[in-house]
C-alpha positions as CSV (number, residue, x, y, z in Angstrom):
1,M,34.2,52.9,130.2
2,P,31.7,52.8,133.1
3,R,28.6,53.8,131.0
4,L,29.0,51.0,128.5
5,R,26.1,48.6,128.5
6,I,26.7,44.9,128.9
7,A,24.5,44.2,125.9
8,L,26.6,46.3,123.6
9,A,29.8,44.7,124.8
10,V,28.4,41.2,124.2
11,A,27.1,42.2,120.8
12,L,30.4,43.6,119.7
13,T,32.4,40.8,121.1
14,L,30.3,38.2,119.3
15,A,30.8,40.0,116.0
16,L,34.5,40.5,116.5
17,A,36.9,38.4,114.5
18,G,40.5,39.4,115.2
19,P,41.0,43.1,114.7
20,S,38.0,43.3,112.4
21,L,34.3,43.5,113.1
22,A,31.0,42.9,111.4
23,L,28.8,45.9,112.2
24,E,25.1,45.8,112.1
25,L,23.7,49.3,111.7
26,T,20.1,50.3,112.5
27,N,17.9,53.3,112.0
28,R,19.4,54.7,115.2
29,N,22.3,56.2,113.2
30,V,23.1,59.9,113.4
31,D,25.3,61.6,110.7
32,V,28.0,63.9,112.1
33,E,29.0,65.8,109.0
34,G,30.0,69.2,107.8
35,K,30.9,71.7,110.6
36,L,30.4,70.7,114.2
37,D,29.9,74.1,115.8
38,V,27.6,75.1,118.6
39,K,24.5,75.4,116.4
40,S,24.9,72.0,114.7
41,A,26.0,70.4,117.9
42,S,22.9,71.6,119.7
43,K,20.7,70.0,117.0
44,L,22.8,66.8,117.2
45,A,22.4,66.7,121.0
46,D,18.6,67.1,120.6
47,K,18.6,64.1,118.2
48,L,20.5,62.0,120.6
49,L,18.2,62.8,123.5
50,K,15.1,61.9,121.4
51,L,16.7,58.6,120.4
52,D,17.6,57.9,124.0
53,A,14.0,58.5,125.1
54,E,12.8,55.9,122.6
55,S,15.1,53.0,123.5
56,E,18.3,52.0,125.2
57,R,19.7,50.3,122.1
58,P,23.0,51.6,120.8
59,I,23.2,54.8,118.9
60,Y,25.8,55.1,116.1
61,L,27.5,58.4,115.2
62,M,28.6,58.2,111.6
63,I,31.5,60.7,111.6
64,T,32.7,62.5,108.5
65,A,32.9,66.1,110.0
66,T,36.3,67.8,109.6
67,E,35.4,71.3,111.0
68,G,34.0,72.8,114.1
69,S,34.7,74.2,117.5
70,A,35.8,72.9,120.9
71,Q,32.4,74.1,122.4
72,G,30.6,72.1,119.7
73,V,32.5,68.9,120.5
74,M,31.9,69.3,124.2
75,I,28.1,69.9,123.8
76,V,27.9,66.4,122.2
77,A,30.4,64.8,124.5
78,D,28.5,66.0,127.6
79,T,25.2,64.8,126.1
80,I,26.7,61.4,125.4
81,R,27.7,61.1,129.1
82,S,24.1,61.8,130.2
83,L,22.4,59.1,128.0
84,K,21.2,55.7,129.0
85,S,21.9,54.3,125.5
86,P,25.5,53.4,124.6
87,V,26.9,55.5,121.9
88,V,29.3,54.2,119.2
89,S,31.5,56.4,117.0
90,V,31.9,55.0,113.5
91,V,34.7,56.9,111.8
92,V,33.7,56.7,108.1
93,T,36.7,58.5,106.5
94,Q,39.8,60.3,107.5
95,V,38.7,63.1,109.8
96,H,40.5,65.9,111.6
97,D,39.6,69.0,113.7
98,A,36.3,68.6,115.6
99,G,35.4,65.3,113.9
100,A,38.5,63.6,115.2
101,A,38.2,65.2,118.6
102,L,34.6,64.0,119.0
103,A,35.1,60.3,118.1
104,P,36.9,59.2,121.3
105,F,34.2,60.6,123.6
106,A,31.8,57.8,122.6
107,D,31.6,54.5,124.5
108,R,33.2,52.7,121.6
109,V,35.1,53.8,118.5
110,L,34.9,51.8,115.3
111,M,36.9,52.6,112.2
112,F,36.3,52.0,108.5
113,P,39.4,50.4,106.9
114,S,40.3,53.6,104.9
115,S,39.5,56.0,107.8
116,G,41.9,57.8,110.1
117,L,42.0,60.2,113.0
118,V,44.1,63.4,112.7
119,F,44.1,65.4,116.0
120,T,44.7,69.0,115.1
121,E,44.1,72.3,116.8
122,V,40.4,73.0,117.3
123,E,39.2,76.6,117.5
124,Y,37.3,78.2,120.3
125,E,34.1,79.6,118.8
126,G,33.5,83.3,119.2
127,V,37.1,84.4,120.3
128,K,39.9,84.2,117.9
129,K,43.4,83.0,118.8
130,P,45.6,86.1,119.4
131,E,48.0,86.8,116.6
132,P,51.7,87.5,117.3
133,P,52.8,91.1,116.9
134,P,54.1,91.9,113.4
135,E,57.9,91.7,112.9
136,P,59.5,95.1,112.4
137,K,61.2,95.7,109.1
138,E,65.0,96.1,109.1
139,G,66.0,99.5,110.3
140,E,62.5,100.5,111.4
141,A,61.1,100.8,114.9
142,P,58.7,98.1,116.0
143,P,55.1,99.0,115.0
144,K,52.8,100.2,117.7
145,V,50.3,97.6,118.9
146,K,47.0,98.6,120.4
147,P,46.7,97.0,123.9
148,P,43.8,94.7,124.5
149,T,40.8,96.0,126.4
150,A,39.8,94.5,129.7
151,T,36.9,92.6,128.0
152,E,39.3,91.1,125.4
153,V,41.7,90.0,128.2
154,T,38.8,88.3,130.0
155,L,37.6,86.5,126.9
156,Q,41.1,85.3,126.0
157,K,41.5,84.0,129.6
158,A,38.1,82.2,129.2
159,R,39.3,80.8,125.9
160,E,42.5,79.4,127.3
161,Q,40.8,77.9,130.3
162,F,38.2,76.1,128.2
163,L,40.7,74.8,125.7
164,E,42.9,73.5,128.6
165,R,40.0,71.5,130.0
166,F,39.0,70.4,126.5
167,Y,42.4,69.0,125.6
168,G,42.8,67.6,129.0
169,R,39.6,65.5,128.6
170,L,40.6,64.6,125.1
171,A,44.0,63.4,126.2
172,K,42.4,61.0,128.8
173,R,40.3,59.5,126.0
174,L,43.4,59.0,123.9
175,N,45.3,57.4,126.9
176,M,47.8,60.2,126.8
177,K,49.1,62.9,129.1
178,A,47.8,66.4,128.5
179,D,51.2,67.9,127.9
180,A,52.1,65.2,125.4
181,L,48.9,65.8,123.4
182,A,49.5,69.6,123.6
183,K,53.0,69.2,122.2
184,A,51.8,66.9,119.4
185,I,49.2,69.4,118.3
186,A,51.6,72.3,118.6
187,D,54.0,70.4,116.3
188,G,51.3,70.1,113.6
189,G,49.0,67.3,114.8
190,L,48.8,63.6,115.8
191,M,47.7,61.2,113.1
192,M,46.4,57.6,113.5
193,K,45.4,55.2,110.7
194,A,42.6,52.8,111.5
195,D,44.8,49.9,112.5
196,E,47.1,52.2,114.6
197,A,44.0,53.6,116.4
198,V,43.1,50.0,117.3
199,A,46.6,49.2,118.4
200,K,46.7,52.2,120.7
201,K,43.3,51.3,122.1
202,V,41.8,54.5,120.9
203,A,39.5,52.5,118.7
204,F,37.9,49.1,119.4
205,A,38.1,47.5,116.0
206,V,38.1,48.0,112.2
207,V,34.8,47.4,110.5
208,D,35.1,44.6,108.0
209,Q,31.5,43.9,107.2
210,L,28.3,46.1,107.2
211,S,24.7,45.2,107.5
212,F,21.5,47.1,108.2
213,T,18.5,46.2,110.3
214,E,15.3,48.3,110.4
215,L,14.1,48.6,113.9
216,P,10.4,48.8,114.6
217,K,9.2,52.4,115.3
218,V,8.3,53.1,118.9
219,K,4.8,54.6,119.3
220,T,4.4,56.9,122.2
221,E,0.9,57.3,123.6
222,I,0.2,60.6,125.3
223,K,-2.7,60.8,127.8
224,V,-4.1,64.1,128.8
225,T,-6.1,64.3,132.0
226,T,-8.2,67.4,132.6
227,T,-9.5,68.2,136.1
228,R,-12.6,70.3,136.2
229,K,-12.6,73.2,138.6
230,D,-15.7,75.1,139.7
231,T,-15.4,78.9,139.3
232,R,-17.3,81.0,141.8
233,I,-18.2,84.6,140.9
234,L,-18.3,86.7,144.1
235,Q,-21.0,89.3,144.2
236,P,-20.4,92.5,146.1
237,E,-22.1,92.7,149.5
238,E,-24.4,95.5,150.4
239,G,-22.8,98.6,151.7
240,D,-19.4,98.0,150.2
241,G,-19.7,101.0,148.0
242,Q,-20.0,99.1,144.7
243,K,-23.0,99.1,142.4
């Protein structure tokens, strides 16, 4: 992972004992909980940018989310790529949907012993997946189906293209081919326990010990410089018609 800082790699290596790891959390932790949709992802991205502006120390995503959208996942994933600080996903429990999809986009993935990743279909926010036409009853003619409008066709095409890119990027993070991941999800999903995720190199290690260190708060001093400008009031000249 080209963005991974050397300092993070050294810190994790020193704390690593076999497949387990002693993790030192700090106040640079961000909870990823509930539903990771566009609204919540935008707020999460804002938190990450502010933490990144304060320091280049690792940021930890404490992931418990099990709902959301593909757009929400990619907002956070794209933000992670832009940061100077390394970002570590810490999978706290068994997660699926958007929570599982987000985890591999961090620079490192750590797993709690009882956690797991279940990669399932993630919805495209704003445009529903088209439903198959209803099956006709025996002896009856097929029901009439209203054809989609031109706008609906365009939106479905946008949905398909976005999800294709989304699953393609996710497949790379899982060390899989895109078609293999697509088939697994179509068949119901792909499940990995914590040790399996480590064995498949999706995760770095299983967290065996936890500690917490309070980092000093960074004070930002803002200096405002005001430049004085003289304002001239022009008086009308004689004979210009103004009084």
